[in-house]
N, C-alpha and C positions, 0 to 999 in steps of 0.2 A: 210256637203257639201264636195263632192270629185271632184277635178279637174283631168282631164286626159290630159296630154300634150305629145307632140312628133312631130317629123318631119312629113312633108306631106308624105302621102303614107304608113305610118306605120300601119294603120288599126284602127285608133281611131273611125272613123265613123262606120266601120264594127263592132267594139266592141259594140257601142251603139245600132246598129241594132240587134245584138245578144241579148244584155241585154233586149232590148225592144220586143223581140220575133217577130221582123219584118222579120228576115232571120233565116233560120234553119242552125245549124252548120253542117259542113261536118263530124265532129266527136265530141264527148264530149256531155255533158249534162248541162242543166241550171235548177237549182232548185229554186223554190220560195215557201216559207212556206212548205218545205218538199216534194214538188211535182215537178217532172220533167215536165216543161211546154211544152216540145216538144212531150210528150205522147198524147197531145190533137190534135183534128182535126183542120184544118184551121179555121173553123167557131168558135170553142171553143177558139182558140187563139185570134181571133178578139174580141170576147166578153171579154176575159181576159185583153187584151191590153186596150180596151175602159174603163173598170172599174178600172184597177189597175195602169196603167202607163200614165203619161202625157208626151207629147213630145213638145219640142220647137226646131225648126231648124233655121239655119242661114237665110234661106229664108222661110218666114212665112207660105207659102202654104195655104193662106186664099182663099176662094172662092169669086171671084170678083162680082158675081151676088147677093151676100147677104150683108146685113149690118154688121157693127161691132158686134152688139148684136147677130144677127143670126149666125155669124161665131163663136162667143164665146160659144154659147149653142149647137152647132152642135153635139158634142159627146153625150150629153143628149138626143137630138132628135133621134139620131141613136139608142140609148138604149131604146127608147120608154117612157121616163119620161114625167111627166105632163108638158105641154107647159107653163102654167101660172107660175108654180113654177120655171121652168127653166128661164123664163124671169126675174123673181124677183132676182134669184141668179146671173144670168148673168149681170143684171144691177148693182147689188152690186159689183161684181168683176170688172166690167169696171170702176165704180167709184173709187174702190180701186187702180186701176192702172192709175188713172188720166184721164179717158175718159168718165166721166159721161155726158159730153155735146156733145159727138161724137158717141153715141151708134147707132144712126139712119143713120150714114154716110156709104156709100159703100166704099169698099177697095180702089178704085181709088181716093177717096177724102181724104185719110189719108196719113200722112207722113210715111216714113220708120219706125221711132221710134214708131209712133202710131200703125202701123200694127203689129209690134213686141209685143206691149203691148196687143193687141187683141189676138195674138197667145199665150201669156202667160196666159191670162184669160181663153182661150179655153183649155189650157193644164191642168188646175186645176178645171174645172167646175165639174168633176166627183169625186172630192176629192180623187185623186189617192194617193197611198202609195209611189210611185216612180216618180220622175221627171227626165227625160233624156233631156239634152240640148246640142245640137250639134252646136257649134259656134254661140250662140244666139246673140252675139254682133258683129260678124265678119263683117257685111256689114253696120255697123252704125258708125257715127262719134264718137270720143272718149267721148264727153259729153253725148250724147244720150246712148252710150254703157254703161257708168257708171250708168246712171239712170235705164236701163234695169237690170243690174246686181244687183243694190240695191233692185229693185222690186223682183228679184228672191230670194235674201237673205231674204227679208221680208216674202215672201210666204213660204219659207222654214221654217222659225220660226213660223209663224202664223198657218200653216197647218200641221206642223210636218212631212214635206216631207223628204224622203231620196232623195238627189239630186246628180246626176252625170253629170258633165259638161265637154265636150271636148272643148278645147280652144288652140289657138296659143299664146294667150296673157298671158305672164308670170306674169305680174303685177297683172292681175286679178286672176290668179291661186294662187298667194301668199295670197290672201285674203280668200281663202277657208280653211276649217278645215283640209283637207288633200289633198296632191297633189301627183299624181302618173305619171310616165313617161312610155309610151308604146314604147318599143324598141325591135326589133327582136322577136316580138310576146309575149313578157313578160312584165308584169307590175312591176315596181320597185318604191320605194319612190323617189320622185324628190329631187335633191340637187341643191339649188340655190347659 
């Protein structure tokens, strides 16, 4: 697990957007398994992201008209996977993040911490190789934030995810395997 810290406005979120192939760089290349991901069309990039990268943002970006379970399985639905299998895996993931009794609740019926746990389940439903987390605990109280971070650590270990997390929380960053600071467009090892 890698933490990226830095002052506001240094480009941490932009870095995650580039790593996640959400934005195209103005110059430079991004290679994944030996291939420049930006050699692909937008449609190919979308399929690559859906299959390979899980995203967790500070604001969960759940769809309010759907239940927790439907939100969790949305990437699989988009990919055309079997609905019954997705429901089984989604239910299992929601149970793993402590929401086994809330899977049929709509977003508005969930607390902020519960919504973030749904977002975490959604981020790993496709068994991605890479999890990108942009301030996933930033809008949560400290106790709930610690629980979300513990779940991310657990998912990292259980699923063998490479995890890159942007955070302003230095205490949380210290718990990561590696911590980098983004300053003047450069990544350097963080010194605490």
